[in-house]
mmCIF file of the C-alpha atoms, coordinates in Angstrom:
data_MODEL
# 
_entry.id   MODEL 
# 
loop_
_atom_site.group_PDB 
_atom_site.id 
_atom_site.type_symbol 
_atom_site.label_atom_id 
_atom_site.label_alt_id 
_atom_site.label_comp_id 
_atom_site.label_asym_id 
_atom_site.label_entity_id 
_atom_site.label_seq_id 
_atom_site.pdbx_PDB_ins_code 
_atom_site.Cartn_x 
_atom_site.Cartn_y 
_atom_site.Cartn_z 
_atom_site.occupancy 
_atom_site.B_iso_or_equiv 
_atom_site.pdbx_formal_charge 
_atom_site.auth_seq_id 
_atom_site.auth_comp_id 
_atom_site.auth_asym_id 
_atom_site.auth_atom_id 
_atom_site.pdbx_PDB_model_num 
ATOM 1   C CA . MET A 1 1   ? -0.029  -0.016 -0.260  1.00 0.00 ? 1   MET A CA 1 
ATOM 2   C CA . ASN A 1 2   ? 1.220   3.452  -0.983  1.00 0.00 ? 2   ASN A CA 1 
ATOM 3   C CA . ARG A 1 3   ? 1.774   6.146  2.116   1.00 0.00 ? 3   ARG A CA 1 
ATOM 4   C CA . GLU A 1 4   ? 3.664   9.180  2.184   1.00 0.00 ? 4   GLU A CA 1 
ATOM 5   C CA . HIS A 1 5   ? 4.198   11.918 4.550   1.00 0.00 ? 5   HIS A CA 1 
ATOM 6   C CA . HIS A 1 6   ? 3.804   14.917 3.651   1.00 0.00 ? 6   HIS A CA 1 
ATOM 7   C CA . ARG A 1 7   ? 5.276   18.717 5.138   1.00 0.00 ? 7   ARG A CA 1 
ATOM 8   C CA . TRP A 1 8   ? 4.959   22.021 3.760   1.00 0.00 ? 8   TRP A CA 1 
ATOM 9   C CA . HIS A 1 9   ? 4.727   25.631 6.526   1.00 0.00 ? 9   HIS A CA 1 
ATOM 10  C CA . SER A 1 10  ? 0.987   27.169 6.104   1.00 0.00 ? 10  SER A CA 1 
ATOM 11  C CA . PRO A 1 11  ? 0.464   30.312 5.463   1.00 0.00 ? 11  PRO A CA 1 
ATOM 12  C CA . SER A 1 12  ? -3.492  30.137 5.911   1.00 0.00 ? 12  SER A CA 1 
ATOM 13  C CA . LEU A 1 13  ? -1.376  28.845 9.538   1.00 0.00 ? 13  LEU A CA 1 
ATOM 14  C CA . GLY A 1 14  ? 1.394   30.356 10.411  1.00 0.00 ? 14  GLY A CA 1 
ATOM 15  C CA . ARG A 1 15  ? 3.216   26.912 11.099  1.00 0.00 ? 15  ARG A CA 1 
ATOM 16  C CA . ASP A 1 16  ? 4.200   23.920 9.501   1.00 0.00 ? 16  ASP A CA 1 
ATOM 17  C CA . MET A 1 17  ? 1.360   20.631 9.030   1.00 0.00 ? 17  MET A CA 1 
ATOM 18  C CA . ASP A 1 18  ? 1.873   17.109 8.264   1.00 0.00 ? 18  ASP A CA 1 
ATOM 19  C CA . LEU A 1 19  ? -0.400  15.343 6.509   1.00 0.00 ? 19  LEU A CA 1 
ATOM 20  C CA . LEU A 1 20  ? -0.700  11.640 5.669   1.00 0.00 ? 20  LEU A CA 1 
ATOM 21  C CA . VAL A 1 21  ? -1.788  10.271 2.636   1.00 0.00 ? 21  VAL A CA 1 
ATOM 22  C CA . PHE A 1 22  ? -2.440  6.617  1.588   1.00 0.00 ? 22  PHE A CA 1 
ATOM 23  C CA . GLY A 1 23  ? -3.331  4.800  -1.446  1.00 0.00 ? 23  GLY A CA 1 
ATOM 24  C CA . HIS A 1 24  ? -2.570  5.323  -5.327  1.00 0.00 ? 24  HIS A CA 1 
ATOM 25  C CA . ALA A 1 25  ? -5.931  6.276  -6.929  1.00 0.00 ? 25  ALA A CA 1 
ATOM 26  C CA . GLY A 1 26  ? -9.409  7.040  -7.229  1.00 0.00 ? 26  GLY A CA 1 
ATOM 27  C CA . ALA A 1 27  ? -11.881 8.853  -4.828  1.00 0.00 ? 27  ALA A CA 1 
ATOM 28  C CA . ARG A 1 28  ? -10.115 11.182 -2.920  1.00 0.00 ? 28  ARG A CA 1 
ATOM 29  C CA . VAL A 1 29  ? -11.199 10.955 1.088   1.00 0.00 ? 29  VAL A CA 1 
ATOM 30  C CA . LEU A 1 30  ? -10.783 13.452 3.219   1.00 0.00 ? 30  LEU A CA 1 
ATOM 31  C CA . VAL A 1 31  ? -9.675  12.845 6.765   1.00 0.00 ? 31  VAL A CA 1 
ATOM 32  C CA . PHE A 1 32  ? -10.071 14.913 9.936   1.00 0.00 ? 32  PHE A CA 1 
ATOM 33  C CA . PRO A 1 33  ? -8.860  13.055 13.343  1.00 0.00 ? 33  PRO A CA 1 
ATOM 34  C CA . THR A 1 34  ? -10.581 13.341 16.781  1.00 0.00 ? 34  THR A CA 1 
ATOM 35  C CA . SER A 1 35  ? -10.511 16.467 19.574  1.00 0.00 ? 35  SER A CA 1 
ATOM 36  C CA . MET A 1 36  ? -7.058  17.094 18.879  1.00 0.00 ? 36  MET A CA 1 
ATOM 37  C CA . GLY A 1 37  ? -6.202  14.222 17.462  1.00 0.00 ? 37  GLY A CA 1 
ATOM 38  C CA . ARG A 1 38  ? -2.633  14.326 15.254  1.00 0.00 ? 38  ARG A CA 1 
ATOM 39  C CA . TYR A 1 39  ? -3.222  13.413 10.955  1.00 0.00 ? 39  TYR A CA 1 
ATOM 40  C CA . TYR A 1 40  ? -1.216  9.697  11.964  1.00 0.00 ? 40  TYR A CA 1 
ATOM 41  C CA . GLU A 1 41  ? -4.207  9.086  14.639  1.00 0.00 ? 41  GLU A CA 1 
ATOM 42  C CA . TRP A 1 42  ? -6.283  7.498  12.037  1.00 0.00 ? 42  TRP A CA 1 
ATOM 43  C CA . GLU A 1 43  ? -3.426  4.771  10.770  1.00 0.00 ? 43  GLU A CA 1 
ATOM 44  C CA . ASP A 1 44  ? -2.720  4.221  14.311  1.00 0.00 ? 44  ASP A CA 1 
ATOM 45  C CA . ARG A 1 45  ? -6.277  3.664  15.364  1.00 0.00 ? 45  ARG A CA 1 
ATOM 46  C CA . GLY A 1 46  ? -6.665  0.526  12.508  1.00 0.00 ? 46  GLY A CA 1 
ATOM 47  C CA . MET A 1 47  ? -8.467  2.687  10.140  1.00 0.00 ? 47  MET A CA 1 
ATOM 48  C CA . MET A 1 48  ? -6.010  2.217  6.763   1.00 0.00 ? 48  MET A CA 1 
ATOM 49  C CA . ASN A 1 49  ? -5.638  -2.039 7.755   1.00 0.00 ? 49  ASN A CA 1 
ATOM 50  C CA . THR A 1 50  ? -10.012 -1.390 7.353   1.00 0.00 ? 50  THR A CA 1 
ATOM 51  C CA . LEU A 1 51  ? -10.379 0.206  4.500   1.00 0.00 ? 51  LEU A CA 1 
ATOM 52  C CA . GLY A 1 52  ? -6.479  -1.859 3.007   1.00 0.00 ? 52  GLY A CA 1 
ATOM 53  C CA . GLU A 1 53  ? -8.872  -3.422 0.091   1.00 0.00 ? 53  GLU A CA 1 
ATOM 54  C CA . HIS A 1 54  ? -9.888  0.059  -1.458  1.00 0.00 ? 54  HIS A CA 1 
ATOM 55  C CA . LEU A 1 55  ? -6.786  1.363  -1.453  1.00 0.00 ? 55  LEU A CA 1 
ATOM 56  C CA . ARG A 1 56  ? -5.202  -1.997 -2.334  1.00 0.00 ? 56  ARG A CA 1 
ATOM 57  C CA . ASN A 1 57  ? -7.270  -1.796 -5.599  1.00 0.00 ? 57  ASN A CA 1 
ATOM 58  C CA . GLY A 1 58  ? -7.601  2.336  -6.136  1.00 0.00 ? 58  GLY A CA 1 
ATOM 59  C CA . TRP A 1 59  ? -10.956 2.705  -5.283  1.00 0.00 ? 59  TRP A CA 1 
ATOM 60  C CA . LEU A 1 60  ? -9.898  5.598  -2.791  1.00 0.00 ? 60  LEU A CA 1 
ATOM 61  C CA . GLN A 1 61  ? -7.461  7.444  -1.732  1.00 0.00 ? 61  GLN A CA 1 
ATOM 62  C CA . VAL A 1 62  ? -7.140  8.874  1.530   1.00 0.00 ? 62  VAL A CA 1 
ATOM 63  C CA . PHE A 1 63  ? -5.644  12.294 2.989   1.00 0.00 ? 63  PHE A CA 1 
ATOM 64  C CA . CYS A 1 64  ? -5.200  12.910 6.652   1.00 0.00 ? 64  CYS A CA 1 
ATOM 65  C CA . VAL A 1 65  ? -4.824  15.798 8.137   1.00 0.00 ? 65  VAL A CA 1 
ATOM 66  C CA . ASP A 1 66  ? -3.698  17.697 11.351  1.00 0.00 ? 66  ASP A CA 1 
ATOM 67  C CA . SER A 1 67  ? -5.771  19.257 13.651  1.00 0.00 ? 67  SER A CA 1 
ATOM 68  C CA . VAL A 1 68  ? -5.338  23.271 15.557  1.00 0.00 ? 68  VAL A CA 1 
ATOM 69  C CA . ASP A 1 69  ? -8.285  22.248 17.799  1.00 0.00 ? 69  ASP A CA 1 
ATOM 70  C CA . ALA A 1 70  ? -5.687  23.246 20.478  1.00 0.00 ? 70  ALA A CA 1 
ATOM 71  C CA . GLU A 1 71  ? -5.563  26.982 19.190  1.00 0.00 ? 71  GLU A CA 1 
ATOM 72  C CA . SER A 1 72  ? -9.572  26.670 17.957  1.00 0.00 ? 72  SER A CA 1 
ATOM 73  C CA . TRP A 1 73  ? -11.783 25.689 19.729  1.00 0.00 ? 73  TRP A CA 1 
ATOM 74  C CA . TYR A 1 74  ? -10.238 24.061 22.469  1.00 0.00 ? 74  TYR A CA 1 
ATOM 75  C CA . ALA A 1 75  ? -8.576  27.027 23.051  1.00 0.00 ? 75  ALA A CA 1 
ATOM 76  C CA . LYS A 1 76  ? -9.791  27.960 26.289  1.00 0.00 ? 76  LYS A CA 1 
ATOM 77  C CA . TYR A 1 77  ? -7.719  30.576 26.817  1.00 0.00 ? 77  TYR A CA 1 
ATOM 78  C CA . LYS A 1 78  ? -8.223  32.876 24.316  1.00 0.00 ? 78  LYS A CA 1 
ATOM 79  C CA . HIS A 1 79  ? -12.440 34.542 23.748  1.00 0.00 ? 79  HIS A CA 1 
ATOM 80  C CA . PRO A 1 80  ? -15.220 32.015 21.570  1.00 0.00 ? 80  PRO A CA 1 
ATOM 81  C CA . HIS A 1 81  ? -14.545 34.766 18.648  1.00 0.00 ? 81  HIS A CA 1 
ATOM 82  C CA . ASP A 1 82  ? -10.740 34.401 18.198  1.00 0.00 ? 82  ASP A CA 1 
ATOM 83  C CA . ARG A 1 83  ? -11.348 30.093 18.456  1.00 0.00 ? 83  ARG A CA 1 
ATOM 84  C CA . ALA A 1 84  ? -13.369 30.963 15.481  1.00 0.00 ? 84  ALA A CA 1 
ATOM 85  C CA . GLY A 1 85  ? -11.005 32.865 13.824  1.00 0.00 ? 85  GLY A CA 1 
ATOM 86  C CA . ARG A 1 86  ? -8.247  29.922 13.718  1.00 0.00 ? 86  ARG A CA 1 
ATOM 87  C CA . GLN A 1 87  ? -11.152 28.437 13.168  1.00 0.00 ? 87  GLN A CA 1 
ATOM 88  C CA . PHE A 1 88  ? -11.169 30.290 10.105  1.00 0.00 ? 88  PHE A CA 1 
ATOM 89  C CA . GLN A 1 89  ? -7.657  29.691 9.345   1.00 0.00 ? 89  GLN A CA 1 
ATOM 90  C CA . TYR A 1 90  ? -7.640  26.308 9.552   1.00 0.00 ? 90  TYR A CA 1 
ATOM 91  C CA . GLU A 1 91  ? -10.301 26.253 7.035   1.00 0.00 ? 91  GLU A CA 1 
ATOM 92  C CA . SER A 1 92  ? -8.334  28.043 4.755   1.00 0.00 ? 92  SER A CA 1 
ATOM 93  C CA . TYR A 1 93  ? -5.833  25.062 5.020   1.00 0.00 ? 93  TYR A CA 1 
ATOM 94  C CA . ILE A 1 94  ? -8.161  23.145 3.772   1.00 0.00 ? 94  ILE A CA 1 
ATOM 95  C CA . THR A 1 95  ? -9.095  25.219 0.916   1.00 0.00 ? 95  THR A CA 1 
ATOM 96  C CA . ARG A 1 96  ? -6.357  26.592 -0.413  1.00 0.00 ? 96  ARG A CA 1 
ATOM 97  C CA . GLU A 1 97  ? -4.089  24.448 0.496   1.00 0.00 ? 97  GLU A CA 1 
ATOM 98  C CA . VAL A 1 98  ? -4.900  20.964 1.180   1.00 0.00 ? 98  VAL A CA 1 
ATOM 99  C CA . LEU A 1 99  ? -7.755  20.507 -1.201  1.00 0.00 ? 99  LEU A CA 1 
ATOM 100 C CA . PRO A 1 100 ? -4.988  22.396 -4.291  1.00 0.00 ? 100 PRO A CA 1 
ATOM 101 C CA . PHE A 1 101 ? -2.546  19.500 -3.019  1.00 0.00 ? 101 PHE A CA 1 
ATOM 102 C CA . THR A 1 102 ? -4.240  16.073 -3.360  1.00 0.00 ? 102 THR A CA 1 
ATOM 103 C CA . GLN A 1 103 ? -5.849  17.758 -7.261  1.00 0.00 ? 103 GLN A CA 1 
ATOM 104 C CA . SER A 1 104 ? -2.005  17.520 -7.639  1.00 0.00 ? 104 SER A CA 1 
ATOM 105 C CA . ARG A 1 105 ? -1.290  14.122 -6.616  1.00 0.00 ? 105 ARG A CA 1 
ATOM 106 C CA . ASN A 1 106 ? -4.144  12.849 -7.750  1.00 0.00 ? 106 ASN A CA 1 
ATOM 107 C CA . GLY A 1 107 ? -7.270  14.183 -10.540 1.00 0.00 ? 107 GLY A CA 1 
ATOM 108 C CA . ASN A 1 108 ? -10.483 12.122 -9.219  1.00 0.00 ? 108 ASN A CA 1 
ATOM 109 C CA . PRO A 1 109 ? -13.078 15.029 -9.302  1.00 0.00 ? 109 PRO A CA 1 
ATOM 110 C CA . PHE A 1 110 ? -14.848 13.152 -6.598  1.00 0.00 ? 110 PHE A CA 1 
ATOM 111 C CA . LEU A 1 111 ? -13.506 14.379 -2.812  1.00 0.00 ? 111 LEU A CA 1 
ATOM 112 C CA . ILE A 1 112 ? -15.217 12.590 0.662   1.00 0.00 ? 112 ILE A CA 1 
ATOM 113 C CA . ALA A 1 113 ? -14.603 14.086 3.465   1.00 0.00 ? 113 ALA A CA 1 
ATOM 114 C CA . THR A 1 114 ? -15.196 12.638 6.802   1.00 0.00 ? 114 THR A CA 1 
ATOM 115 C CA . GLY A 1 115 ? -14.280 11.802 10.127  1.00 0.00 ? 115 GLY A CA 1 
ATOM 116 C CA . ALA A 1 116 ? -15.273 10.774 13.591  1.00 0.00 ? 116 ALA A CA 1 
ATOM 117 C CA . SER A 1 117 ? -16.533 12.935 16.734  1.00 0.00 ? 117 SER A CA 1 
ATOM 118 C CA . PHE A 1 118 ? -14.972 16.280 16.587  1.00 0.00 ? 118 PHE A CA 1 
ATOM 119 C CA . GLY A 1 119 ? -13.589 15.258 13.291  1.00 0.00 ? 119 GLY A CA 1 
ATOM 120 C CA . ALA A 1 120 ? -17.393 14.920 11.776  1.00 0.00 ? 120 ALA A CA 1 
ATOM 121 C CA . TYR A 1 121 ? -17.816 18.315 12.533  1.00 0.00 ? 121 TYR A CA 1 
ATOM 122 C CA . HIS A 1 122 ? -15.132 19.532 10.503  1.00 0.00 ? 122 HIS A CA 1 
ATOM 123 C CA . ALA A 1 123 ? -16.211 17.533 7.511   1.00 0.00 ? 123 ALA A CA 1 
ATOM 124 C CA . VAL A 1 124 ? -19.749 18.345 7.435   1.00 0.00 ? 124 VAL A CA 1 
ATOM 125 C CA . THR A 1 125 ? -18.366 21.832 8.790   1.00 0.00 ? 125 THR A CA 1 
ATOM 126 C CA . MET A 1 126 ? -16.349 22.291 5.523   1.00 0.00 ? 126 MET A CA 1 
ATOM 127 C CA . ALA A 1 127 ? -18.742 20.249 3.172   1.00 0.00 ? 127 ALA A CA 1 
ATOM 128 C CA . LEU A 1 128 ? -21.281 22.015 3.970   1.00 0.00 ? 128 LEU A CA 1 
ATOM 129 C CA . ARG A 1 129 ? -20.256 25.806 3.304   1.00 0.00 ? 129 ARG A CA 1 
ATOM 130 C CA . HIS A 1 130 ? -17.791 24.336 0.077   1.00 0.00 ? 130 HIS A CA 1 
ATOM 131 C CA . PRO A 1 131 ? -20.402 21.338 -0.782  1.00 0.00 ? 131 PRO A CA 1 
ATOM 132 C CA . HIS A 1 132 ? -19.265 22.588 -4.530  1.00 0.00 ? 132 HIS A CA 1 
ATOM 133 C CA . LEU A 1 133 ? -15.992 20.950 -3.659  1.00 0.00 ? 133 LEU A CA 1 
ATOM 134 C CA . PHE A 1 134 ? -17.413 17.356 -2.559  1.00 0.00 ? 134 PHE A CA 1 
ATOM 135 C CA . GLY A 1 135 ? -19.851 15.095 -3.278  1.00 0.00 ? 135 GLY A CA 1 
ATOM 136 C CA . ARG A 1 136 ? -19.225 13.140 0.113   1.00 0.00 ? 136 ARG A CA 1 
ATOM 137 C CA . VAL A 1 137 ? -19.650 13.384 3.516   1.00 0.00 ? 137 VAL A CA 1 
ATOM 138 C CA . LEU A 1 138 ? -19.602 11.098 6.209   1.00 0.00 ? 138 LEU A CA 1 
ATOM 139 C CA . ALA A 1 139 ? -20.048 11.519 9.793   1.00 0.00 ? 139 ALA A CA 1 
ATOM 140 C CA . MET A 1 140 ? -19.442 9.047  12.259  1.00 0.00 ? 140 MET A CA 1 
ATOM 141 C CA . SER A 1 141 ? -20.739 10.138 16.106  1.00 0.00 ? 141 SER A CA 1 
ATOM 142 C CA . GLY A 1 142 ? -20.928 14.229 15.654  1.00 0.00 ? 142 GLY A CA 1 
ATOM 143 C CA . MET A 1 143 ? -21.042 17.049 17.521  1.00 0.00 ? 143 MET A CA 1 
ATOM 144 C CA . TYR A 1 144 ? -22.936 19.934 15.182  1.00 0.00 ? 144 TYR A CA 1 
ATOM 145 C CA . ASP A 1 145 ? -23.311 22.988 17.283  1.00 0.00 ? 145 ASP A CA 1 
ATOM 146 C CA . ILE A 1 146 ? -20.212 24.580 18.036  1.00 0.00 ? 146 ILE A CA 1 
ATOM 147 C CA . ARG A 1 147 ? -22.152 26.608 20.938  1.00 0.00 ? 147 ARG A CA 1 
ATOM 148 C CA . GLU A 1 148 ? -20.927 23.441 23.133  1.00 0.00 ? 148 GLU A CA 1 
ATOM 149 C CA . PHE A 1 149 ? -17.440 25.362 22.950  1.00 0.00 ? 149 PHE A CA 1 
ATOM 150 C CA . SER A 1 150 ? -18.142 29.066 23.367  1.00 0.00 ? 150 SER A CA 1 
ATOM 151 C CA . ASP A 1 151 ? -19.011 29.613 26.715  1.00 0.00 ? 151 ASP A CA 1 
ATOM 152 C CA . GLY A 1 152 ? -22.082 31.298 26.317  1.00 0.00 ? 152 GLY A CA 1 
ATOM 153 C CA . TYR A 1 153 ? -21.361 34.160 23.657  1.00 0.00 ? 153 TYR A CA 1 
ATOM 154 C CA . TYR A 1 154 ? -22.289 33.463 20.159  1.00 0.00 ? 154 TYR A CA 1 
ATOM 155 C CA . ASP A 1 155 ? -21.356 36.489 17.291  1.00 0.00 ? 155 ASP A CA 1 
ATOM 156 C CA . ASP A 1 156 ? -21.594 36.135 13.186  1.00 0.00 ? 156 ASP A CA 1 
ATOM 157 C CA . ALA A 1 157 ? -18.015 34.617 13.292  1.00 0.00 ? 157 ALA A CA 1 
ATOM 158 C CA . ILE A 1 158 ? -19.250 31.468 15.685  1.00 0.00 ? 158 ILE A CA 1 
ATOM 159 C CA . LYS A 1 159 ? -22.517 31.401 13.679  1.00 0.00 ? 159 LYS A CA 1 
ATOM 160 C CA . ALA A 1 160 ? -21.007 30.530 9.739   1.00 0.00 ? 160 ALA A CA 1 
ATOM 161 C CA . ASN A 1 161 ? -18.631 27.494 11.902  1.00 0.00 ? 161 ASN A CA 1 
ATOM 162 C CA . ASN A 1 162 ? -22.644 26.104 13.633  1.00 0.00 ? 162 ASN A CA 1 
ATOM 163 C CA . PRO A 1 163 ? -23.510 23.958 11.165  1.00 0.00 ? 163 PRO A CA 1 
ATOM 164 C CA . SER A 1 164 ? -26.744 23.669 13.577  1.00 0.00 ? 164 SER A CA 1 
ATOM 165 C CA . HIS A 1 165 ? -27.703 27.443 12.642  1.00 0.00 ? 165 HIS A CA 1 
ATOM 166 C CA . PHE A 1 166 ? -26.536 28.374 9.345   1.00 0.00 ? 166 PHE A CA 1 
ATOM 167 C CA . VAL A 1 167 ? -28.389 25.974 7.407   1.00 0.00 ? 167 VAL A CA 1 
ATOM 168 C CA . SER A 1 168 ? -31.053 27.502 7.705   1.00 0.00 ? 168 SER A CA 1 
ATOM 169 C CA . GLU A 1 169 ? -29.671 30.609 6.627   1.00 0.00 ? 169 GLU A CA 1 
ATOM 170 C CA . ILE A 1 170 ? -28.588 29.415 3.394   1.00 0.00 ? 170 ILE A CA 1 
ATOM 171 C CA . HIS A 1 171 ? -30.361 31.055 0.819   1.00 0.00 ? 171 HIS A CA 1 
ATOM 172 C CA . ASP A 1 172 ? -28.379 30.925 -2.337  1.00 0.00 ? 172 ASP A CA 1 
ATOM 173 C CA . HIS A 1 173 ? -29.623 28.727 -4.892  1.00 0.00 ? 173 HIS A CA 1 
ATOM 174 C CA . GLY A 1 174 ? -26.147 27.254 -6.323  1.00 0.00 ? 174 GLY A CA 1 
ATOM 175 C CA . HIS A 1 175 ? -25.325 26.555 -2.456  1.00 0.00 ? 175 HIS A CA 1 
ATOM 176 C CA . LEU A 1 176 ? -28.054 25.293 -2.397  1.00 0.00 ? 176 LEU A CA 1 
ATOM 177 C CA . GLU A 1 177 ? -28.169 23.228 -5.040  1.00 0.00 ? 177 GLU A CA 1 
ATOM 178 C CA . ALA A 1 178 ? -24.530 22.181 -4.537  1.00 0.00 ? 178 ALA A CA 1 
ATOM 179 C CA . MET A 1 179 ? -25.358 20.286 -1.216  1.00 0.00 ? 179 MET A CA 1 
ATOM 180 C CA . ARG A 1 180 ? -28.590 19.110 -3.013  1.00 0.00 ? 180 ARG A CA 1 
ATOM 181 C CA . ARG A 1 181 ? -25.829 16.772 -5.284  1.00 0.00 ? 181 ARG A CA 1 
ATOM 182 C CA . MET A 1 182 ? -23.872 16.088 -1.459  1.00 0.00 ? 182 MET A CA 1 
ATOM 183 C CA . ASP A 1 183 ? -24.192 12.318 -0.190  1.00 0.00 ? 183 ASP A CA 1 
ATOM 184 C CA . ILE A 1 184 ? -24.915 13.395 2.952   1.00 0.00 ? 184 ILE A CA 1 
ATOM 185 C CA . ILE A 1 185 ? -24.527 10.369 5.643   1.00 0.00 ? 185 ILE A CA 1 
ATOM 186 C CA . LEU A 1 186 ? -24.610 11.200 9.330   1.00 0.00 ? 186 LEU A CA 1 
ATOM 187 C CA . ALA A 1 187 ? -24.293 8.085  11.366  1.00 0.00 ? 187 ALA A CA 1 
ATOM 188 C CA . THR A 1 188 ? -24.530 8.150  15.309  1.00 0.00 ? 188 THR A CA 1 
ATOM 189 C CA . GLY A 1 189 ? -25.560 5.719  18.654  1.00 0.00 ? 189 GLY A CA 1 
ATOM 190 C CA . ALA A 1 190 ? -29.131 5.930  19.051  1.00 0.00 ? 190 ALA A CA 1 
ATOM 191 C CA . GLY A 1 191 ? -27.915 6.366  22.695  1.00 0.00 ? 191 GLY A CA 1 
ATOM 192 C CA . ASP A 1 192 ? -25.142 9.195  21.968  1.00 0.00 ? 192 ASP A CA 1 
ATOM 193 C CA . ALA A 1 193 ? -25.366 11.756 24.418  1.00 0.00 ? 193 ALA A CA 1 
ATOM 194 C CA . PHE A 1 194 ? -25.142 14.531 20.677  1.00 0.00 ? 194 PHE A CA 1 
ATOM 195 C CA . VAL A 1 195 ? -28.164 11.875 18.670  1.00 0.00 ? 195 VAL A CA 1 
ATOM 196 C CA . GLU A 1 196 ? -30.667 15.027 19.363  1.00 0.00 ? 196 GLU A CA 1 
ATOM 197 C CA . ASN A 1 197 ? -28.678 17.418 17.544  1.00 0.00 ? 197 ASN A CA 1 
ATOM 198 C CA . ASN A 1 198 ? -27.850 15.072 14.803  1.00 0.00 ? 198 ASN A CA 1 
ATOM 199 C CA . ARG A 1 199 ? -31.383 14.759 14.637  1.00 0.00 ? 199 ARG A CA 1 
ATOM 200 C CA . TYR A 1 200 ? -31.902 17.959 14.932  1.00 0.00 ? 200 TYR A CA 1 
ATOM 201 C CA . LEU A 1 201 ? -28.932 18.670 12.076  1.00 0.00 ? 201 LEU A CA 1 
ATOM 202 C CA . SER A 1 202 ? -30.584 16.222 9.399   1.00 0.00 ? 202 SER A CA 1 
ATOM 203 C CA . ARG A 1 203 ? -33.877 17.593 9.302   1.00 0.00 ? 203 ARG A CA 1 
ATOM 204 C CA . ALA A 1 204 ? -32.204 21.016 8.931   1.00 0.00 ? 204 ALA A CA 1 
ATOM 205 C CA . LEU A 1 205 ? -30.860 20.120 6.186   1.00 0.00 ? 205 LEU A CA 1 
ATOM 206 C CA . TRP A 1 206 ? -34.454 18.369 4.756   1.00 0.00 ? 206 TRP A CA 1 
ATOM 207 C CA . ASP A 1 207 ? -35.995 21.343 5.042   1.00 0.00 ? 207 ASP A CA 1 
ATOM 208 C CA . LYS A 1 208 ? -33.616 23.135 3.328   1.00 0.00 ? 208 LYS A CA 1 
ATOM 209 C CA . GLY A 1 209 ? -33.979 20.210 0.442   1.00 0.00 ? 209 GLY A CA 1 
ATOM 210 C CA . VAL A 1 210 ? -31.570 18.686 1.197   1.00 0.00 ? 210 VAL A CA 1 
ATOM 211 C CA . GLY A 1 211 ? -31.482 14.970 1.223   1.00 0.00 ? 211 GLY A CA 1 
ATOM 212 C CA . ASN A 1 212 ? -29.003 13.203 3.767   1.00 0.00 ? 212 ASN A CA 1 
ATOM 213 C CA . ALA A 1 213 ? -28.923 9.555  5.062   1.00 0.00 ? 213 ALA A CA 1 
ATOM 214 C CA . LEU A 1 214 ? -29.639 9.472  9.468   1.00 0.00 ? 214 LEU A CA 1 
ATOM 215 C CA . ARG A 1 215 ? -27.746 6.758  10.350  1.00 0.00 ? 215 ARG A CA 1 
ATOM 216 C CA . LEU A 1 216 ? -28.864 5.686  14.078  1.00 0.00 ? 216 LEU A CA 1 
ATOM 217 C CA . TRP A 1 217 ? -26.471 2.562  15.628  1.00 0.00 ? 217 TRP A CA 1 
ATOM 218 C CA . ASP A 1 218 ? -27.729 0.852  18.565  1.00 0.00 ? 218 ASP A CA 1 
ATOM 219 C CA . GLY A 1 219 ? -26.933 1.871  22.050  1.00 0.00 ? 219 GLY A CA 1 
ATOM 220 C CA . TRP A 1 220 ? -24.207 4.630  21.623  1.00 0.00 ? 220 TRP A CA 1 
ATOM 221 C CA . SER A 1 221 ? -21.587 3.373  19.412  1.00 0.00 ? 221 SER A CA 1 
ATOM 222 C CA . HIS A 1 222 ? -19.305 6.005  19.961  1.00 0.00 ? 222 HIS A CA 1 
ATOM 223 C CA . ASP A 1 223 ? -15.756 4.751  19.762  1.00 0.00 ? 223 ASP A CA 1 
ATOM 224 C CA . TRP A 1 224 ? -13.504 2.761  17.550  1.00 0.00 ? 224 TRP A CA 1 
ATOM 225 C CA . PRO A 1 225 ? -14.705 -0.401 16.647  1.00 0.00 ? 225 PRO A CA 1 
ATOM 226 C CA . TYR A 1 226 ? -17.925 1.315  15.529  1.00 0.00 ? 226 TYR A CA 1 
ATOM 227 C CA . TRP A 1 227 ? -16.370 3.785  13.361  1.00 0.00 ? 227 TRP A CA 1 
ATOM 228 C CA . HIS A 1 228 ? -14.110 1.144  11.386  1.00 0.00 ? 228 HIS A CA 1 
ATOM 229 C CA . ARG A 1 229 ? -17.915 -1.372 10.540  1.00 0.00 ? 229 ARG A CA 1 
ATOM 230 C CA . MET A 1 230 ? -18.917 2.767  9.941   1.00 0.00 ? 230 MET A CA 1 
ATOM 231 C CA . LEU A 1 231 ? -16.503 4.106  7.257   1.00 0.00 ? 231 LEU A CA 1 
ATOM 232 C CA . LEU A 1 232 ? -16.344 -0.012 5.776   1.00 0.00 ? 232 LEU A CA 1 
ATOM 233 C CA . GLN A 1 233 ? -19.908 0.689  5.706   1.00 0.00 ? 233 GLN A CA 1 
ATOM 234 C CA . TYR A 1 234 ? -20.921 3.958  4.629   1.00 0.00 ? 234 TYR A CA 1 
ATOM 235 C CA . ILE A 1 235 ? -18.390 4.737  2.563   1.00 0.00 ? 235 ILE A CA 1 
ATOM 236 C CA . GLY A 1 236 ? -19.310 3.915  -0.674  1.00 0.00 ? 236 GLY A CA 1 
ATOM 237 C CA . GLY A 1 237 ? -22.539 5.570  0.250   1.00 0.00 ? 237 GLY A CA 1 
ATOM 238 C CA . SER A 1 238 ? -26.419 5.855  2.218   1.00 0.00 ? 238 SER A CA 1 
ATOM 239 C CA . ASP A 1 239 ? -27.143 2.118  2.590   1.00 0.00 ? 239 ASP A CA 1 
# 
């Protein structure tokens, strides 16, 4: 299996950032780690072994990015507005640096965003803010109301990074049509602490005419053994 490590100084973030590439061809998959996780998390957790057949056969090429959560939403020493500002810089890193890099390595036009737990938040936020760039989002055990991390403070910068709020305020026809073309899969446990938030986001999307698959698993289902199974079941679609 092809494996590559890349690092460059990010103009968007003002520091070095690492990522890992797995596979040689196929649909591009952008992987976000869990809360404050690292770019090697999915490899360490065996997720590349789970996707082994897909990678060896050239069905998927996976790009695992690093996080800056400790400098954004988890940076409790910062004002919440500044946490959102760092998130915008991370978004710029993804859209202006990482995605062009993936295209330089692989011309396949189909891009999937995925992640588990806080990685699911990133996958959903990036995909819904930039739906013209993505063909599918697979979000596992996610939380999509970022007010959990804003200490009761709320402004337009935080709202712009809060899928549970900004979805209902999207009115641009082109943006909505791009969202409607995406495959959106929200998979979580029926006993997960944020299951109601998943239901809320699913309804908000449907209210905008954006189809999505809400998949509720038995029990809590918020851990790596479940995410391995979800990944295999849904990476190719919503069934």
